[in-house]
C-alpha positions, -999 to 999 in steps of 0.1 A, spaced: 0 0 0 12 35 -8 24 51 25 14 85 12 -22 74 10 -22 54 42 -13 85 61 -44 102 48 -69 75 57 -98 83 80 -94 71 115 -131 59 115 -147 35 92 -180 37 73 -204 9 64 -231 13 37 -259 -11 42 -288 -13 17 -317 -30 35 -338 -31 3 -340 -11 -29 -376 -1 -32 -380 37 -32 -407 64 -37 -383 85 -58 -364 78 -90 -333 100 -90 -314 102 -123 -281 93 -107 -292 63 -87 -281 27 -96 -309 9 -77 -340 -11 -88 -367 10 -71 -394 -16 -76 -375 -43 -57 -387 -51 -21 -362 -79 -16 -348 -77 20 -378 -59 36 -387 -91 56 -351 -97 68 -344 -64 85 -336 -78 120 -314 -105 105 -292 -79 88 -279 -69 122 -256 -100 120 -242 -91 86 -234 -57 100 -218 -71 132 -197 -94 111 -185 -65 90 -177 -44 121 -155 -72 135 -134 -70 103 -128 -33 106 -95 -21 120 -107 13 131 -122 16 166 -152 38 155 -176 27 128 -203 48 112 -232 25 101 -252 41 72 -285 23 70 -301 28 36 -329 18 12 -344 26 -12 -364 47 11 -366 34 47 -393 57 59 -417 61 29 -454 61 37 -458 27 20 -434 10 45 -456 -10 70 -456 1 106 -442 -32 119 -410 -26 99 -402 3 122 -402 -22 150 -378 -43 130 -355 -12 125 -355 -7 163 -347 -44 170 -319 -45 144 -303 -14 160 -307 -29 195 -291 -62 184 -261 -43 170 -258 -24 202 -260 -54 224 -236 -76 205 -212 -49 192 -175 -59 194 -159 -49 227 -134 -20 225 -152 -5 195 -179 22 192 -205 30 166 -230 55 154 -259 50 131 -270 72 102 -305 66 88 -302 77 52 -335 92 40 -349 114 12 -374 130 36 -402 127 11 -431 113 31 -460 125 51 -458 103 82 -429 118 102 -443 107 136 -430 71 130 -395 84 123 -395 106 154 -408 77 175 -381 54 162 -353 79 170 -366 87 204 -369 50 213 -333 45 202 -322 75 222 -338 60 253 -316 29 247 -286 53 244 -280 43 208 -264 71 189 -285 79 157 -289 107 132 -307 113 100 -287 119 68 -304 133 38 -296 148 4 -304 180 -14 -300 182 -51 -304 211 -76 -312 187 -104 -324 151 -108 -341 144 -75 -372 165 -66 -403 173 -85 -420 205 -72 -445 186 -50 -418 164 -35 -396 195 -29 -424 210 -8 -426 179 13 -388 178 17 -387 214 28 -415 209 54 -399 177 68 -363 189 70 -374 218 92 -397 195 113 -369 170 118 -341 195 120 -330 185 155 -324 149 142 -307 158 109 -269 155 109 -257 159 73 -273 172 41 -252 158 12 -251 172 -23 -239 149 -50 -215 166 -75 -230 153 -107 -225 173 -139 -261 185 -141 -261 193 -104 -230 215 -107 -245 233 -137 -276 242 -116 -255 251 -85 -235 277 -106 -267 294 -116 -273 302 -79 -310 303 -83 -322 279 -56 -340 299 -29 -344 267 -8 -306 260 -8 -299 295 3 -326 292 30 -312 260 43 -277 273 42 -287 303 63 -305 280 87 -272 264 96 -278 229 82 -246 210 78 -240 205 40 -214 182 26 -206 183 -11 -197 147 -21 -184 130 -52 -206 112 -76 -203 74 -77 -207 64 -114 -237 43 -124 -255 35 -157 -261 72 -165 -224 81 -160 -220 94 -195 -244 122 -186 -237 125 -149 -199 123 -146 -184 158 -142 -151 168 -156 -122 181 -135 -131 215 -147 -167 210 -136 -155 200 -101 -131 229 -99 -158 254 -109 -182 240 -83 -157 242 -54 -145 276 -65 -180 289 -65 -186 275 -30 -154 290 -17 -166 324 -28 -203 321 -19 -209 293 6 -177 288 26 -194 270 55 -202 239 35 -179 209 39 -152 201 28 -146 238 19 -149 249 56 -122 224 65 -99 237 37 -104 272 49 -96 263 85 -63 246 75 -76 214 91 -61 181 82 -85 167 56 -87 129 57 -97 110 27 -126 85 29 -116 62 0 -111 26 13 -123 36 48 -158 27 37 -173 -7 29 -204 -19 10 -222 -45 32 -245 -70 16 -265 -100 29 -234 -121 28 -211 -96 44 -186 -70 29 -189 -69 -9 -161 -43 -15 -148 -9 -8 -164 10 -37 -197 1 -53 -184 8 -88 -157 -19 -82 -182 -46 -70 -185 -72 -97 -221 -64 -105 -213 -28 -113 -178 -29 -130 -176 -4 -159 -156 -11 -191 -146 26 -189 -124 20 -159 -87 17 -167 -85 -13 -143 -112 -39 -137 -95 -63 -114 -117 -59 -83 -101 -50 -50 -66 -44 -65 -81 -16 -86 -85 6 -55 -48 7 -48 -37 10 -84 -61 40 -89 -47 57 -58 -11 51 -68 -17 66 -103 -33 97 -88 -6 105 -61 22 97 -85 8 119 -112 5 150 -89 34 141 -66 11 147 -37 37 141 -9 56 172 -21 25 194 -23 23 223 2 -14 215 6 -10 178 12 -23 179 48 -54 200 39 -64 180 9 -87 150 8 -73 140 -26 -107 137 -43 -123 107 -59 -97 83 -75 -125 64 -93 -135 94 -113 -99 102 -123 -96 65 -134 -124 67 -160 -112 66 -196 -118 99 -213 -122 119 -180 -112 154 -189 -80 163 -171 -67 198 -163 -30 206 -168 -25 211 -131 -41 196 -100 -76 211 -96 -72 210 -58 -40 229 -57 -56 258 -76 -85 258 -51 -62 260 -21 -44 289 -37 -78 306 -42 -86 301 -5 -53 315 6 -56 345 -16 -92 352 -5 -89 346 32 -53 349 42 -33 372 19 -50 405 29 
């Protein structure tokens, strides 16, 4: 393993657990079969897959991201919420000694029955099980107008439970961000929601969704100037060490850990990748990136999360003549520190 990259790894691990794929939305950049209810009757049993994955993790703290589909949609039967509770309680009771965990319930917030969600979180709180909601905001490709109104109502109603609001950096999303026309985003930003701008994980629509390096640079440059409190921009501005998350996360299926990156799991391998040899691809992609940009010699090495290696490994991915992140750090220093 490249010692440069190992030094940048997150000190906590993340597990991504899809309990089923059925969903009440159909986002343009999602890879799932949203008509598939498989797994809905095995919620409690999934606790043991999760525990098995946690035992394999080297880090002492593990963030467990529980996902659908949509876990809390109005069509989900009430008894499934009891199954969610029991699954979390089994994880808590049998969690490996010497390790800690927290749970993120990943939700699109587009449903009418929020009382079931609040009741679940409060029951878990009484058991002293650490839980938060994680949701997403998108400028393009997720919400129709009616759904957007439901999302806005619910995100404020559930604000005390919401941890992170992620934004996926797809090409269309970036184009809409740069227009700066979303009144709801501005409202949420001024309401101190914690935004995280995350990298797009390629799926079947990647020819339309995959941004170029220039797109990513424009997006972050715009955020630096206009919305500096979003992550990871706020960490860059504070000169904080920015850990990368690549290979600190794992995809957990019914039979345990399936891989570190969904696009490198056998079911989803793309011919557009320069390497398609499974787990080894992760390290080869990392090595190519850090060697290309000589990251260890960069003055911004500690502050940089190094980006998404997978995107840079796609054939035909537009490349800038210099590292896009180095230019962004220079922009930050000129704007916030050179006066």
